C-alpha positions in Angstrom: 151.1 66.6 95.7 149.4 69.9 95.1 147.1 72.2 96.6 143.9 70.8 97.8 144.3 67.7 95.9 144.1 65.7 98.9 141.0 67.8 99.6 139.5 67.3 96.6 139.8 63.0 97.0 139.0 63.2 100.4 135.7 65.1 98.9 135.6 62.4 96.3 135.1 59.8 99.0 132.5 61.8 100.9 130.7 61.6 97.5 130.8 57.7 96.9 129.4 57.8 100.6 132.2 55.5 101.8 132.1 54.6 105.4 134.8 55.6 107.8 135.5 51.9 108.7 136.1 51.3 104.9 138.7 53.8 104.5 141.6 51.7 105.3 140.6 49.2 102.7 142.3 49.6 99.3 139.5 46.8 97.9 136.7 49.0 98.9 138.0 52.4 98.2 139.3 51.0 94.8 135.7 49.6 94.0 134.3 53.6 95.3 136.2 55.4 93.3 136.7 53.1 89.5 132.5 54.2 89.8 133.2 58.2 91.4 135.4 59.0 89.0 133.1 58.5 85.6 129.5 60.9 85.8 127.9 57.9 84.2 125.5 57.2 87.5 126.7 59.0 90.2 127.5 62.6 88.9 131.1 61.3 89.5 133.7 63.5 88.7 134.2 63.5 84.7 131.4 63.3 81.7 133.4 61.6 79.1 132.5 62.1 75.3 133.9 60.6 72.5 131.6 61.7 69.3 134.1 64.4 68.2 131.8 67.3 69.6 133.0 69.1 73.0 130.8 71.8 73.1 130.9 73.6 76.6 133.8 71.6 77.4 137.2 70.7 77.0 138.7 68.3 74.6 140.1 65.7 76.4 143.8 65.7 74.4 143.4 68.9 75.2 143.8 68.3 78.9 147.6 68.4 80.3 147.4 66.2 83.7 145.0 65.7 86.3 144.9 68.7 88.9 142.7 71.2 87.3 140.1 68.7 86.5 140.2 67.5 90.2 140.1 71.3 91.3 137.1 72.4 88.5 135.4 69.3 90.0 136.2 69.6 94.0 134.6 73.5 94.0 131.7 73.6 91.1 130.9 69.8 92.1 129.6 69.1 88.7 131.2 66.7 86.3 133.8 68.0 84.4 133.5 68.0 80.6 134.9 66.0 78.9 137.1 63.0 79.2 138.0 59.8 77.4 140.2 56.7 78.6 143.2 57.8 79.4 141.6 61.1 81.7 139.5 58.9 83.2 142.7 56.6 84.1 145.0 59.6 84.7 142.5 60.9 87.3 142.2 58.2 88.9 146.0 57.4 89.0 146.3 60.3 91.1 143.8 60.0 93.3 145.1 56.6 94.0 148.4 57.9 95.0 147.5 60.6 96.8 145.7 58.1 99.2 148.2 56.3 99.2 147.5 53.1 97.0 150.7 52.7 94.7 149.0 52.9 91.4 150.4 53.1 87.5 148.3 53.6 83.7 148.1 50.7 81.8 147.5 50.2 77.6 145.8 47.8 75.8 146.6 47.6 72.2 143.9 46.4 70.0 141.6 46.4 73.1 138.2 44.1 72.5 135.0 45.5 73.7 131.5 44.4 75.5 131.3 40.6 73.7 129.4 39.7 77.1 132.4 37.7 77.9 132.1 34.9 75.3 135.7 35.9 74.2 134.6 36.3 70.8 134.4 39.7 68.2 132.5 39.0 65.3 132.9 40.8 62.0 130.7 39.6 59.4 131.6 39.6 55.4 129.2 40.2 52.5 129.7 37.8 49.7 132.2 39.3 47.9 134.0 39.4 51.7 134.0 42.9 52.0 132.7 43.9 56.0 129.1 44.2 56.3 129.0 47.5 58.2 125.1 47.1 59.5 125.8 43.9 60.7 128.7 44.2 62.5 128.2 45.6 66.0 131.4 44.5 67.8 134.6 46.8 68.2 138.5 47.0 69.0 139.7 49.8 70.3 143.2 50.7 68.8 143.7 51.2 72.6 142.3 51.4 76.1 144.1 52.7 79.1 143.2 51.4 83.1 144.9 51.4 86.0 146.6 48.7 88.1 146.3 49.5 92.2 148.5 47.1 94.5 147.2 45.9 97.4 146.7 42.6 99.4 143.6 40.5 98.8 142.4 39.1 101.8 139.3 38.2 100.3 141.4 35.8 98.0 143.2 32.9 97.8 146.6 33.0 98.5 148.5 34.1 95.8 146.3 36.7 93.9 147.3 39.7 95.5 150.0 42.2 93.9 148.6 44.6 90.8 144.7 44.6 90.6 142.9 46.3 87.1 141.1 48.7 88.3 139.2 51.0 85.4 137.3 54.4 85.4 136.0 54.4 82.2 132.1 54.0 81.9 132.2 50.9 79.6 129.7 48.1 81.3 127.9 48.4 84.4 129.6 46.4 86.9 127.0 45.6 90.5 125.0 48.1 89.0 127.1 50.6 88.2 129.7 51.9 85.8 132.4 50.5 87.1 135.4 47.9 87.2 137.5 46.1 89.4 139.8 45.3 91.3 140.5 42.4 89.1 143.9 40.2 90.3 146.3 40.7 87.6 147.4 37.2 88.9 144.3 36.0 88.6 143.7 37.2 84.4 146.5 35.7 83.3 145.7 32.1 84.8 142.0 32.0 84.0 140.8 32.3 87.3 138.2 34.8 86.3 135.5 33.3 89.0 137.1 35.9 92.0 135.8 39.3 92.3 135.1 41.7 90.9 134.6 41.9 87.5 137.8 39.8 86.0 135.4 38.1 83.2 135.4 41.8 81.5 138.6 42.4 81.9 140.0 38.4 80.5 137.6 39.1 77.2 139.4 42.6 76.7 143.0 41.0 76.3 142.2 37.4 75.0 139.5 37.8 72.3 139.2 36.1 68.7 137.7 37.9 66.1 135.7 36.1 63.7 135.3 36.5 60.4 131.9 35.0 58.9 130.1 35.4 56.0 126.3 34.4 55.3 126.2 32.2 51.6 123.1 32.2 49.6 121.5 29.8 50.8 121.7 31.5 54.1 124.3 29.2 55.9 126.7 31.1 57.7 130.4 30.2 57.2 133.3 31.2 59.2 136.0 32.4 57.0 138.8 33.0 59.6 140.2 33.1 63.1 142.2 35.5 64.2 143.4 34.7 67.6 146.4 36.7 68.1 145.3 40.0 66.9 143.4 41.4 70.3 145.5 42.0 73.4 148.8 42.0 71.6 150.9 44.8 73.0 150.1 45.7 76.9 152.4 48.4 78.5 153.1 50.9 81.1 155.8 53.6 81.9 159.6 52.6 83.1 159.8 53.3 86.8 162.2 56.8 86.9 162.3 57.1 83.0 160.0 57.9 80.3 160.4 54.8 78.5 157.9 52.0 77.8 157.4 48.7 79.6 155.9 46.1 77.9 154.0 43.5 80.4 152.2 42.0 78.4 153.7 38.6 80.0 152.1 39.5 83.4 148.3 39.7 81.4 149.0 36.3 79.6 151.2 33.0 78.1 152.5 33.5 75.4 150.6 32.7 72.5 150.1 29.0 71.7 151.8 27.6 75.1 150.2 24.6 77.2 149.8 27.3 80.2 147.6 29.6 77.6 146.1 26.4 76.9 145.5 25.6 80.4 144.4 29.6 81.5 142.2 29.5 78.4 140.0 26.2 80.1 140.1 27.5 83.3 138.6 30.6 82.6 135.8 28.4 80.5 135.9 26.1 83.7 134.9 29.4 85.4 132.0 31.0 83.1 133.7 32.8 80.4 131.4 31.5 77.4 134.3 30.1 74.4 132.2 29.5 71.5 133.5 26.1 69.7 135.6 27.1 66.7 135.3 23.3 65.6 132.6 24.5 63.3 132.3 22.0 60.9 131.3 24.5 58.4 135.1 26.2 59.4 137.7 25.0 56.7 139.9 27.9 55.9 142.0 28.4 53.1 145.3 27.4 54.9 147.9 26.8 51.9 147.9 30.9 51.0 148.7 33.9 53.8 148.1 37.4 53.3 149.2 40.2 55.1 149.7 44.0 55.1 151.7 46.8 55.9 150.3 50.3 56.2 153.9 52.5 55.6 154.3 55.2 58.6 153.5 58.1 57.6 152.8 62.0 59.4 150.1 64.0 59.3 149.1 65.5 55.7 151.3 63.0 53.6 150.6 59.9 50.9 151.6 57.0 52.3 151.0 53.4 50.8 149.7 50.2 51.7 151.3 46.9 50.7 149.5 43.6 50.8 151.8 40.3 50.7 150.1 37.1 49.5 152.0 33.9 50.2 151.2 30.7 48.2 152.6 27.8 49.8 150.3 25.2 47.2 151.5 23.9 43.8 148.7 25.3 42.7 148.3 28.9 40.7 145.5 30.9 42.1 144.1 34.7 41.3 142.6 36.7 44.0 139.8 39.3 43.9 140.9 42.0 46.8 139.4 44.6 48.5 141.0 46.7 50.6 138.9 49.2 53.0 140.6 52.7 54.6 138.2 53.4 57.3 138.6 56.8 59.5 138.2 55.9 62.9 137.3 56.9 66.6 140.2 55.3 69.0 137.3 53.4 70.0 136.8 51.0 66.5 133.6 52.6 65.3 134.0 54.2 61.8 133.4 57.7 60.7 134.0 57.2 57.5 135.1 55.1 54.5 137.5 57.3 52.2 139.5 54.6 50.4 138.2 51.7 48.3 140.1 49.8 45.8 139.8 46.3 44.4 141.9 44.7 42.0 142.6 40.7 40.8 146.1 39.1 42.2 148.0 36.4 40.2 149.3 33.7 42.9 152.0 32.2 41.1 152.6 28.0 43.2 155.3 28.0 45.4 156.1 32.1 46.1 155.3 35.6 47.9 153.9 38.2 45.6 153.2 41.9 46.7 150.9 44.6 45.9 150.9 48.4 46.8 147.7 51.1 46.9 148.4 54.1 47.5 147.0 56.9 50.1 146.9 60.0 49.4 146.3 62.9 51.9 143.7 64.7 49.5 142.0 61.3 50.7 141.6 61.3 54.0 142.1 65.2 55.2 138.5 66.6 54.7 137.2 63.5 57.0 139.6 63.1 59.6 139.1 62.8 63.3 141.3 64.1 66.2 143.5 61.3 66.6 144.9 60.8 63.0 143.4 57.1 63.1 142.6 54.9 60.4 141.5 51.4 60.3 142.0 49.3 57.1 140.3 45.9 56.2 141.9 43.5 53.5 139.3 40.8 52.0 140.6 38.3 49.6 138.3 36.0 47.6 140.1 32.8 46.2 138.0 32.4 42.8 139.0 28.8 42.4 138.2 27.9 45.8 135.4 30.5 46.4 137.8 30.7 49.9 137.8 34.0 51.7 140.5 36.1 53.5 140.5 38.7 55.7 142.9 40.6 57.9 142.7 44.4 59.4 144.9 46.8 61.1 144.4 50.1 62.6 147.3 52.7 61.9 148.2 55.9 63.5 149.0 59.4 61.6 152.1 61.0 63.4 150.8 64.4 64.8 153.5 66.9 65.0 155.1 68.1 68.3 155.1 71.0 70.4 158.9 72.1 71.2 159.5 73.4 74.8 162.6 75.1 75.7 163.7 77.2 79.2 165.6 80.3 79.5 167.4 81.7 82.7 168.8 79.7 85.6 166.7 76.9 86.6 166.9 77.5 90.2 163.6 77.6 92.8 162.2 80.6 93.9 164.2 82.7 90.8 162.5 83.7 87.8 162.5 81.7 84.4 161.8 81.6 81.4 159.5 78.5 79.2 159.5 78.6 75.4 156.8 76.7 73.8 156.9 76.5 70.2 155.0 75.2 67.2 155.1 75.3 62.9 152.0 74.4 60.9 152.4 71.2 59.1 148.7 71.5 57.3 148.1 73.0 54.4 145.9 75.5 55.9 145.1 78.0 58.3 144.7 76.5 62.3 141.3 78.8 63.5 140.9 79.7 67.6 143.8 77.5 68.8 144.6 76.6 72.8 147.6 76.3 73.8 148.2 75.1 77.5 151.4 74.8 79.6 151.4 73.2 82.9 154.4 72.0 85.3 153.8 71.1 88.8 156.3 72.4 91.1 157.3 74.5 88.5 154.5 76.4 87.3 150.4 76.8 87.7 148.7 75.9 84.6 147.9 78.5 81.9 146.4 78.8 79.0 146.3 81.1 76.1 144.3 81.7 73.1 145.6 82.2 69.3 143.4 82.9 67.0 144.8 81.8 63.7 148.2 80.6 62.9 149.1 80.1 58.7 150.0 77.3 57.2 154.3 77.0 58.1 154.2 79.5 60.3 155.5 79.2 63.5 154.1 80.6 66.7 155.6 81.4 69.9 154.5 81.6 73.2 157.1 82.8 76.5 155.9 82.2 80.5 157.8 83.7 83.4 157.8 81.7 86.3 159.3 81.2 89.5 159.5 77.7 90.5 158.6 76.5 93.9 160.0 73.0 94.4 163.9 71.5 93.6 164.1 68.1 91.7 163.2 67.2 88.4 160.2 68.2 86.9 158.0 68.1 84.2 157.2 70.3 82.0 154.0 69.4 79.4 151.8 71.3 76.8 149.3 70.8 74.9 147.7 72.5 71.6 143.9 71.9 70.6 141.4 73.4 67.9 139.0 71.8 65.7 141.7 71.0 62.8 144.3 69.4 65.1 144.0 67.9 68.1 146.5 65.7 70.8 149.4 67.9 69.8 151.5 67.9 73.0 155.2 68.1 74.2 157.2 68.2 77.2 160.8 68.7 78.6 162.0 67.0 81.8 164.4 70.2 83.4 165.8 70.0 87.1 165.5 72.9 89.2 168.7 73.2 91.5 168.0 74.3 95.6 169.2 78.1 96.3 
């Protein structure tokens, strides 16, 4: 509800050439908007970039809101650079709400991508049990954001209205354009993926299995492990009326292992989602040993450790040759560099658990760090006595420092007040070319300021004077961006009084 946003959203429907008679139909609006939010085939609103270089544009993590993006597009008519999934989703949300379609933003943790709806992501291991990066093409996104829009679906049987998945991030084409949805959440949960639009793709994003397989010396492919619970582990949205997180995993899928879950899968398979048989004669996993690992919560720039735990439920003694591989990854799961390789031999006593710690030093990861400070750990262990392989993986994220926001003066509409943003540099280096952005709908328009450098351990303070226009509960949002450190945010809820 900021100035000119409605005009910008109506312009998007002109741009998408949506006939006037279709503009009262939320199904059509979502379908065309999902394509026009990204720039892939129609010079739409946002150009995506996932390769860590954002020349001639704004890094996706630097945006504080969707107003700037929509207004820039409306005035320049050229795609705004750059976005990643949460930026596409944020702008799409503003567009939908502006036109009166209730909408919310969804985050799916461990999101499967592009697996031609065969519900299977393949990770290939080499002879020793390490992941073969040349053969492994599928990736698991650490998280992926999309939107849900609320509407009736007169084009579907009764019961499939309500929340619908729509996604403006360009991942796959649908009817010849990069778009996705609306797909009924209810239909996805029950496996009724025959109903339009793009339900099989969304179903696979939250339900795929990860299959670890290994080529033996004689050339046969052996399935070593099938992980049925890693994908779509947690699906969340924002609570109404607060900034808390609300878990909605149950709205997308039945509990793992329940009868309903099996029925939903059978329905999805019947409607054309390909499920490759795991009743493979070569699939004989090592069932009497479990392996898991935990990554210690860590702060950017600090050392931390990984603990690998084996549980031997058998009466046999085993030895396991174990490999830990630590990779710096883009949030889309694509590896940039392997920064840690560690192998050791573990002795597993009968009917007991054993834990092993591996230390990770900040000097090992700091030079190659990507903006979201996300790591992907693979642990594989070969049981020497049986030749069987155990394999498991986890994504983890370092805690990134935050910005502090304070206010000074009376918080009254029409009266001048001050907003103060503070940041302390926690890294062991000077931050160069730092940009701060501050935005507060109803309080102040986006402003940004450049700072040459922030030495290590020093604190930067930025004071901005403004006159809030509207009373009520308002939110101030700030972001800090530079090449060495991104994804630094701060926010503050404030109550603006009536004059």
